[in-house]
C-alpha positions as CSV (number, residue, x, y, z in Angstrom):
1,M,59.3,65.1,104.0
2,T,58.3,68.7,103.3
3,T,57.5,69.4,99.7
4,P,56.1,72.5,97.9
5,H,52.5,71.0,98.1
6,S,52.5,69.1,101.4
7,T,51.9,72.1,103.7
8,E,48.4,72.9,102.3
9,K,45.5,70.5,102.8
10,F,42.7,70.7,100.3
11,D,39.2,69.7,100.9
12,V,38.9,67.7,97.7
13,A,41.5,66.4,95.3
14,I,40.0,65.5,91.9
15,L,42.1,63.2,89.8
16,G,41.6,63.8,86.1
17,T,41.2,67.1,84.1
18,H,38.6,66.1,81.5
19,L,35.3,68.1,81.4
20,A,33.3,66.3,84.1
21,C,36.2,66.7,86.6
22,S,36.6,70.4,85.7
23,V,32.9,71.1,86.0
24,L,32.8,69.4,89.4
25,A,35.8,71.4,90.5
26,T,34.2,74.6,89.3
27,V,31.0,73.9,91.3
28,L,32.8,72.9,94.5
29,A,35.2,75.9,94.3
30,R,32.2,78.2,93.7
31,H,30.7,77.0,97.0
32,G,33.8,77.6,99.0
33,L,35.6,74.3,99.0
34,R,39.4,74.2,98.5
35,V,39.9,72.0,95.4
36,V,42.9,70.8,93.6
37,L,42.8,69.2,90.1
38,V,45.5,66.7,89.3
39,D,46.2,65.3,85.8
40,A,45.6,61.6,85.2
41,P,48.6,59.3,84.4
42,G,48.9,58.2,80.8
43,P,47.4,59.6,77.6
44,D,44.0,61.2,77.4
45,E,41.2,58.7,77.0
46,I,38.6,58.7,74.2
47,A,35.9,61.3,75.1
48,G,32.3,61.8,73.9
49,E,31.9,64.6,71.3
50,T,28.2,64.7,70.7
51,T,25.2,66.1,72.7
52,V,21.4,65.7,72.6
53,P,18.8,68.1,74.1
54,Y,18.8,66.2,77.4
55,T,22.5,66.8,77.7
56,A,21.9,70.5,77.4
57,E,19.2,70.4,80.1
58,V,21.7,68.7,82.5
59,Y,24.2,71.5,82.0
60,F,21.6,74.2,82.2
61,T,20.5,72.7,85.6
62,L,24.1,72.7,86.9
63,A,24.4,76.3,85.9
64,R,21.3,77.4,87.7
65,R,21.5,75.2,90.7
66,F,25.1,76.0,91.6
67,D,25.1,79.6,90.3
68,V,27.8,79.1,87.7
69,P,26.2,80.6,84.6
70,E,29.2,79.7,82.3
71,I,28.4,76.0,82.7
72,A,25.3,76.6,80.6
73,G,27.6,77.1,77.6
74,F,28.3,73.4,77.5
75,G,24.6,73.0,76.6
76,L,23.9,76.2,74.7
77,T,26.8,77.0,72.4
78,S,25.9,80.7,71.9
79,L,27.2,81.2,75.5
80,L,30.6,79.7,74.8
81,P,33.7,81.9,73.9
82,E,34.1,82.4,70.2
83,H,37.3,80.4,69.9
84,I,35.5,77.3,71.3
85,R,32.6,77.7,68.9
86,Q,35.0,78.1,66.0
87,T,36.7,74.8,66.5
88,S,33.6,72.8,67.4
89,G,30.8,71.6,65.1
90,I,27.1,72.3,64.9
91,K,24.4,69.7,65.3
92,R,21.2,70.1,63.5
93,S,20.1,66.5,63.4
94,L,20.7,62.9,64.5
95,G,20.9,60.7,61.5
96,F,20.9,56.9,61.6
97,L,21.8,55.1,58.4
98,H,21.4,51.3,58.4
99,H,23.8,49.5,56.1
100,T,24.0,45.9,54.8
101,A,27.4,44.5,53.9
102,G,28.2,44.4,50.2
103,R,25.3,46.6,49.2
104,E,24.7,50.3,48.4
105,H,22.8,52.1,51.1
106,D,19.0,51.9,50.8
107,P,17.4,55.4,51.3
108,R,14.4,53.6,52.9
109,Q,16.7,52.5,55.7
110,A,17.4,56.0,57.1
111,V,16.0,57.8,60.1
112,Q,16.7,61.4,60.9
113,F,15.6,63.4,64.0
114,N,16.0,67.1,63.4
115,V,17.0,69.2,66.4
116,P,15.1,72.4,67.1
117,G,17.3,75.3,66.1
118,E,17.2,77.1,69.5
119,H,18.8,74.1,71.2
120,A,22.1,74.9,69.6
121,E,23.3,71.3,69.9
122,W,26.9,70.8,69.0
123,H,29.9,68.6,68.5
124,P,32.4,69.7,71.2
125,Y,36.0,69.4,70.0
126,R,37.2,68.0,73.3
127,P,40.9,69.0,73.3
128,H,39.7,72.7,73.3
129,V,36.5,72.2,75.3
130,D,38.3,70.4,78.1
131,Q,40.9,73.2,78.3
132,H,38.1,75.7,78.5
133,G,36.6,73.7,81.4
134,L,39.9,73.8,83.2
135,A,40.2,77.6,82.7
136,L,36.7,77.9,84.1
137,A,37.6,75.8,87.2
138,R,40.7,78.0,87.8
139,R,38.6,81.2,87.4
140,Y,36.4,80.0,90.2
141,G,39.3,79.1,92.5
142,A,40.2,75.5,91.8
143,V,44.0,74.9,91.9
144,L,46.2,73.4,89.2
145,L,49.6,72.6,90.6
146,P,52.7,74.2,89.1
147,H,54.0,72.4,86.0
148,R,50.9,70.0,86.3
149,P,52.6,66.8,87.5
150,S,50.3,63.8,87.1
151,V,49.3,61.6,90.0
152,A,51.5,58.5,90.6
153,D,50.0,57.0,93.7
154,V,47.3,57.6,96.4
155,T,47.7,56.8,100.1
156,L,44.6,56.7,102.2
157,G,44.8,57.7,105.9
158,T,42.4,58.2,108.8
159,D,42.8,62.0,108.7
160,G,43.2,62.5,105.0
161,V,44.6,61.5,101.6
162,T,48.1,61.9,100.3
163,L,48.9,62.0,96.6
164,L,52.3,61.2,95.3
165,L,52.9,63.1,92.2
166,A,55.0,62.2,89.2
167,D,57.7,64.8,90.0
168,G,58.2,63.3,93.5
169,T,56.2,65.9,95.4
170,H,53.1,65.3,97.5
171,C,49.7,66.8,97.9
172,R,47.2,66.4,100.7
173,A,43.4,66.5,100.8
174,R,40.5,65.5,103.1
175,C,38.9,63.5,100.3
176,V,39.8,62.2,96.8
177,V,37.4,62.0,93.8
178,D,39.1,59.8,91.2
179,G,38.0,60.5,87.6
180,S,41.4,59.5,86.1
181,G,40.1,56.5,84.1
182,S,41.7,53.1,83.4
183,A,45.1,54.1,84.6
184,S,43.8,55.1,88.1
185,P,46.5,54.6,90.7
186,L,43.8,54.3,93.4
187,V,42.2,51.4,91.5
188,R,45.6,49.8,91.1
189,R,46.5,50.2,94.8
190,L,43.1,48.8,96.0
191,E,43.0,46.1,93.3
192,L,39.5,47.1,92.3
193,D,39.5,46.3,88.5
194,D,36.9,43.6,87.7
195,P,38.6,40.7,85.7
196,E,35.4,40.6,83.6
197,P,33.3,43.8,83.3
198,R,29.9,43.6,85.0
199,L,28.2,44.8,81.9
200,T,26.2,43.2,79.1
201,M,27.7,45.4,76.4
202,R,31.0,44.4,74.7
203,S,32.8,46.5,72.1
204,R,35.9,46.8,70.2
205,V,36.3,50.6,69.8
206,L,38.4,52.5,67.3
207,A,38.4,56.2,67.6
208,A,40.3,59.1,66.0
209,H,40.1,62.6,64.6
210,L,40.3,62.4,60.8
211,T,40.7,65.0,58.1
212,G,39.2,64.7,54.6
213,V,36.0,62.9,55.7
214,T,33.5,63.4,52.8
215,P,30.0,64.3,54.0
216,F,27.6,61.4,53.5
217,E,25.3,63.5,51.3
218,D,28.1,63.9,48.8
219,C,28.6,60.1,48.6
220,V,25.0,59.2,47.6
221,D,22.2,60.5,45.4
222,L,20.6,62.8,48.0
223,T,17.5,63.3,45.9
224,R,16.4,59.8,47.0
225,Y,16.4,60.9,50.7
226,D,13.7,62.9,52.3
227,T,16.0,64.8,54.6
228,A,15.3,68.3,55.8
229,T,18.9,68.8,56.9
230,A,22.2,67.7,55.3
231,F,23.3,64.7,57.3
232,S,26.8,66.2,57.9
233,K,25.2,69.2,59.7
234,G,24.4,66.8,62.5
235,T,25.7,63.6,64.1
236,V,25.8,60.7,61.5
237,S,25.6,57.2,62.8
238,H,26.3,54.4,60.3
239,V,24.5,51.4,61.8
240,F,25.0,47.8,60.7
241,A,24.5,44.4,62.2
242,G,26.8,44.2,65.3
243,G,28.1,47.8,65.3
244,W,28.1,51.4,64.3
245,I,30.4,54.2,63.1
246,Q,29.6,57.6,64.5
247,V,30.8,60.7,62.7
248,A,30.8,64.2,64.3
249,H,32.0,66.9,61.8
250,F,33.8,69.9,63.4
251,D,34.0,71.7,60.0
252,N,30.2,71.9,59.4
253,G,29.6,75.4,60.9
254,T,32.2,78.0,60.9
255,P,35.0,76.0,59.2
256,H,38.0,76.7,61.5
257,N,38.6,73.0,62.2
258,P,39.0,70.5,59.3
259,L,38.7,67.5,61.6
260,A,35.8,65.0,62.2
261,G,35.5,62.8,65.3
262,V,35.1,59.2,64.2
263,V,34.2,56.4,66.6
264,A,33.7,52.8,65.3
265,S,32.3,50.3,67.8
266,V,31.8,46.6,66.9
267,D,30.9,43.4,68.6
268,P,34.3,41.8,69.2
269,V,33.0,38.3,68.6
270,R,31.1,39.1,65.4
271,F,34.1,41.1,64.1
272,A,36.8,39.0,65.6
273,E,38.6,38.6,62.2
274,L,39.4,42.4,61.9
275,P,43.1,43.0,62.0
276,N,44.8,44.0,65.3
277,D,46.3,47.2,63.7
278,P,43.5,49.9,64.2
279,E,44.1,51.6,60.8
280,R,43.9,48.3,58.9
281,A,40.9,47.2,61.1
282,F,39.0,50.5,60.3
283,R,39.7,50.2,56.5
284,T,38.7,46.6,56.5
285,L,35.5,47.4,58.3
286,V,34.4,50.3,56.1
287,A,35.3,48.4,52.9
288,R,32.3,46.1,53.7
289,F,29.9,49.0,53.1
290,P,30.2,50.9,49.8
291,A,28.6,54.2,50.8
292,I,30.6,54.4,54.1
293,E,33.8,53.5,52.3
294,R,33.4,56.5,49.9
295,C,33.1,58.8,52.9
296,F,36.5,57.8,54.1
297,T,38.4,57.2,50.8
298,G,40.4,60.5,51.1
299,A,40.4,60.6,54.9
300,T,43.6,60.5,57.0
301,V,44.1,60.1,60.7
302,S,45.3,63.3,62.5
303,E,46.9,61.9,65.7
304,G,46.6,58.1,65.6
305,W,43.9,55.8,66.7
306,Q,42.8,55.1,70.2
307,T,41.5,51.6,70.7
308,G,40.4,49.1,73.2
309,R,39.5,45.4,72.9
310,P,37.3,45.0,74.8
311,W,36.5,48.6,75.6
312,Q,34.2,48.0,78.6
313,R,35.5,48.0,82.2
314,T,34.1,48.1,85.7
315,V,35.4,48.0,89.2
316,S,34.4,46.0,92.2
317,R,33.8,48.9,94.6
318,T,33.5,52.7,94.0
319,V,33.4,54.2,97.5
320,G,35.2,54.1,100.9
321,D,36.2,56.5,103.7
322,R,37.6,59.7,102.0
323,W,37.4,58.4,98.4
324,L,35.0,57.9,95.6
325,L,35.6,56.6,92.0
326,F,33.8,58.9,89.6
327,D,32.7,58.8,86.0
328,R,35.2,57.0,83.7
329,T,37.1,55.5,86.6
330,A,34.0,53.8,88.0
331,S,33.0,52.3,84.6
332,R,33.7,52.7,80.9
333,N,31.1,51.9,78.3
334,D,30.4,52.8,74.7
335,L,30.2,56.5,73.7
336,F,27.2,56.0,71.5
337,L,24.0,58.2,71.8
338,S,25.8,61.0,73.6
339,R,26.1,59.1,76.8
340,D,29.6,60.1,77.8
341,L,29.0,63.9,78.1
342,T,25.5,63.3,79.5
343,M,26.5,60.9,82.2
344,G,29.4,63.1,83.2
345,G,27.0,66.0,83.8
346,E,24.5,63.8,85.6
347,M,27.2,62.6,88.0
348,V,28.4,66.1,88.7
349,H,24.9,67.1,89.6
350,A,24.5,64.1,92.0
351,L,27.9,64.4,93.6
352,A,28.4,68.1,94.1
353,P,25.8,68.6,96.8
354,V,27.1,65.5,98.7
355,L,30.6,66.8,98.8
356,I,29.5,70.3,99.8
357,R,27.6,68.8,102.7
358,A,30.5,66.6,103.6
359,A,32.8,69.6,103.8
360,R,30.3,71.5,105.9
361,H,30.1,68.7,108.5
362,D,33.6,67.4,108.0
363,D,32.2,64.0,107.3
364,W,34.0,62.2,104.5
365,S,33.0,58.7,105.6
366,A,31.9,56.0,103.2
367,D,28.4,56.2,104.6
368,S,28.1,59.9,103.7
369,L,29.4,59.2,100.1
370,R,27.6,55.9,99.5
371,P,24.2,57.3,98.4
372,V,25.8,59.0,95.4
373,A,27.9,55.9,94.7
374,D,24.7,53.8,94.6
375,F,23.1,56.3,92.3
376,Q,26.1,56.1,90.0
377,E,25.8,52.3,90.0
378,R,22.2,52.5,88.9
379,L,23.1,55.0,86.2
380,I,25.8,52.6,85.0
381,R,23.4,49.7,84.8
382,F,20.7,51.8,83.0
383,N,23.3,53.0,80.5
384,D,24.4,49.5,79.9
385,R,20.8,48.4,79.1
386,L,20.3,51.3,76.8
387,L,23.5,50.6,74.8
388,S,23.3,46.8,74.8
389,A,19.7,47.1,73.5
390,A,20.9,49.4,70.8
391,R,23.5,46.8,69.8
392,V,20.8,44.2,69.4
393,A,18.7,46.6,67.4
394,T,21.4,47.0,64.8
395,T,20.7,43.4,63.5
396,D,17.7,44.5,61.5
397,F,16.6,47.9,60.2
398,G,13.0,47.4,61.3
399,L,14.1,46.8,64.8
400,W,16.4,49.8,64.7
401,N,13.6,51.9,63.3
402,A,11.5,50.9,66.3
403,Y,14.2,51.1,69.0
404,S,15.5,54.5,67.9
405,R,12.0,56.0,68.5
406,V,11.9,54.6,72.0
407,W,15.3,56.1,72.7
408,L,14.3,59.5,71.2
409,L,11.1,59.5,73.3
410,W,13.0,58.7,76.5
411,S,15.6,61.5,75.7
412,M,12.9,64.0,74.8
413,L,10.7,63.4,77.8
414,S,13.7,63.3,80.1
415,A,14.8,66.7,78.8
416,L,11.3,68.2,79.3
417,S,10.9,66.6,82.7
418,L,14.2,67.9,83.9
419,K,13.5,71.4,82.6
420,G,10.0,71.3,84.2
421,T,11.4,70.2,87.6
422,R,14.2,72.8,87.4
423,N,11.7,75.5,86.8
424,E,9.6,74.3,89.8
425,C,12.7,74.3,92.0
426,L,13.6,77.8,90.9
427,T,10.1,79.0,91.7
428,G,9.9,77.2,95.0
429,G,13.4,78.1,96.2
430,S,14.3,74.5,97.0
431,W,16.2,71.9,95.0
432,E,14.7,68.9,96.9
433,A,12.8,67.7,93.9
434,L,16.1,67.1,92.1
435,E,17.6,65.0,94.8
436,R,15.6,61.7,94.2
437,A,18.9,59.8,94.0
438,D,17.4,56.7,95.7
439,T,14.7,56.1,93.2
440,G,16.5,54.9,90.1
441,P,18.8,56.3,87.4
442,R,17.2,59.7,87.4
443,S,17.2,62.5,90.0
444,F,13.8,63.8,88.9
445,A,10.3,62.5,88.1
446,V,9.4,61.5,84.6
447,P,5.9,60.9,83.2
448,R,4.2,57.7,84.5
449,G,4.6,54.9,82.0
450,L,8.0,55.9,80.6
451,P,10.1,53.7,82.9
452,E,7.7,50.8,82.3
453,L,7.9,51.3,78.5
454,L,11.7,51.3,78.6
455,D,11.7,48.1,80.7
456,S,9.4,46.3,78.3
457,V,11.5,47.3,75.3
458,F,14.7,46.2,77.1
459,D,13.1,42.9,77.9
460,L,12.2,42.4,74.3
461,M,15.7,43.2,73.2
462,D,17.0,40.6,75.7
463,D,14.7,38.0,74.2
464,V,16.1,38.8,70.7
465,R,19.7,38.6,72.0
466,R,19.1,35.1,73.5
467,G,17.4,33.9,70.3
468,D,14.0,33.5,72.0
469,L,12.3,36.1,69.8
470,A,12.5,37.0,66.1
471,A,13.5,40.6,65.3
472,V,10.4,41.1,63.2
473,T,8.2,40.1,66.1
474,A,10.0,42.4,68.5
475,T,9.6,45.2,66.0
476,E,5.9,44.7,65.8
477,R,5.6,44.6,69.6
478,I,7.6,47.8,70.1
479,F,5.4,49.7,67.6
480,G,2.4,48.2,69.4
481,L,3.7,49.6,72.7
482,L,4.2,53.0,71.2
483,R,0.7,53.0,69.7
484,R,-0.9,52.1,73.1
485,A,1.2,54.3,75.4
486,P,-0.6,57.5,76.4
487,I,2.7,59.3,77.0
488,V,3.6,59.2,73.3
489,P,2.7,62.5,71.6
490,P,0.7,61.5,68.5
491,V,2.0,64.6,66.6
492,Y,5.3,62.8,66.1
493,R,3.9,59.6,64.6
494,F,6.4,57.5,66.7
495,A,4.1,54.5,66.2
496,D,4.3,54.8,62.4
497,P,7.3,53.0,60.9
498,K,7.0,55.0,57.7
499,A,7.5,58.3,59.5
500,R,11.3,58.2,59.5
501,Y,12.1,62.0,59.4
502,Y,11.2,64.2,62.3
503,H,11.2,68.0,62.1
504,F,10.1,70.1,65.1
505,S,8.2,72.7,63.2
506,L,6.2,75.6,64.7
507,D,3.0,73.8,63.7
508,K,4.1,70.7,65.5
509,R,5.0,72.7,68.6
510,I,1.5,74.2,68.7
511,R,-0.2,70.9,68.2
512,M,2.0,69.4,70.9
513,L,1.0,72.1,73.3
514,V,-2.7,71.7,72.5
515,W,-2.4,67.9,73.0
516,S,-0.7,68.3,76.4
517,K,-3.5,70.7,77.6
518,T,-6.4,68.5,76.4
519,I,-6.1,64.7,76.1
520,A,-2.5,64.0,77.3
521,P,-2.0,62.4,80.7
522,A,-2.2,64.9,83.6
523,E,1.5,65.0,84.3
524,F,2.2,66.4,80.9
525,R,0.7,69.6,82.0
526,R,3.8,70.2,84.1
527,V,6.2,68.7,81.6
528,I,5.0,70.3,78.4
529,T,4.3,74.0,78.6
530,K,4.7,76.8,76.2
531,E,8.0,77.8,77.9
532,N,9.1,74.2,77.9
533,L,9.0,73.9,74.1
534,T,11.8,76.4,73.8
535,N,15.2,76.5,75.4
536,V,16.6,78.7,78.2
537,P,17.7,82.1,76.8
538,P,21.0,83.4,77.9
539,A,19.4,86.2,80.0
540,A,17.5,83.6,82.0
541,V,20.5,81.5,82.6
542,R,22.3,84.5,84.2
């Protein structure tokens, strides 16, 4: 049967049009591949709307490595078009507020990490940001089919892949990368959904865009908090035993968007009695915590709740001849700690070179694609450990106070390591140092001792989860690890449980640089340099 789309055979068909799919399409098209982007069936899925400095470094690396300077805008907001900046929010801090049911919030149970101003961290309003990503992909030559029919089915053949579209037409490609999510027709056809997710984390998730969310600082006596930045100027995470509610204001910069992104995630067993209706469930949840409830008293949902119980999902296999399951199709986990946007960028960086080589050699076999599928699996497992440990840490403020520092240290050193490795690659003219995909959940080297520190903390959290270790004992041991680890910069006082507010001042930058050049471990001399304590300026990106 001849259809308007069946006569052209693309190199890669990408299922899904969210940001990770669009950035992948942009990179592939920039390097000469014929790429078609096809909409996923069903409604859009919940997407991450917060970033951290490591997220920015991932997108900076994509921009430099693949010569697409516009991708850097997803990390440095000053490079974005004005209309995207106007509807997205700013992020000056990461605030964690630990709550106890039935009590007013205790200011002593707050932790705030202030983000350096030049990082331009942000709250991307995904409906507009994802459209911007699609426009960028088209600008570089990726194809969106007329009238944008969604994919209905996928047929795999020995010489290519055929997509059946919702309007009855067909589209052909040499390979399909499926990022369409839980409604994936390829997962359905191959019966790949795991009956029980192969993840430790379990969540019931409630997510929506709300208007009228009152900033936290207007709901409490702010004079009792030692904050350097208003909480609403950054990402606010209300943490409580068994869950969290994350708030990303879009109206905290140039107020062109009155909405806030709100994601509640709770242990489905501990909170089993919450009503099935998501609006009632959310109101019942926040009513337990007086300060949180005041933030949402006058708030209304803009377009309805998205929800999942349980939210987690995995598949039994992610790769075969001419196909690969990517990003949210391969696995879905919690959106906490900016992992959604970050992992999407990490996977684009890992997958793009593999597909470019496959097109060059016309080798779309499972063997050629499997290394990146294996890397994705390791990334999924690491992400699950990170999030499930965070869930355990919510049970006690002392434990959260300790764990959040470990997470920040990992995020900070990963950002610096990636930036340092990228600079070495640019100087040396080879990207080989960023293709360590067989060594773990990172494509680059991090300071010695960091993976071991993380593993030790994860093991402690597992002991707490099983009931083999008290939270207070785990807390003491984590702070002990931080005191003894030579990779922990003393200027940040990570090992001091009373130092709950972090501000990256000029004085601290200088002291950090001096430490790195004198008594710090040798590998810090490549990770922490004067240039590495600031972000990439727009001119350098281009």
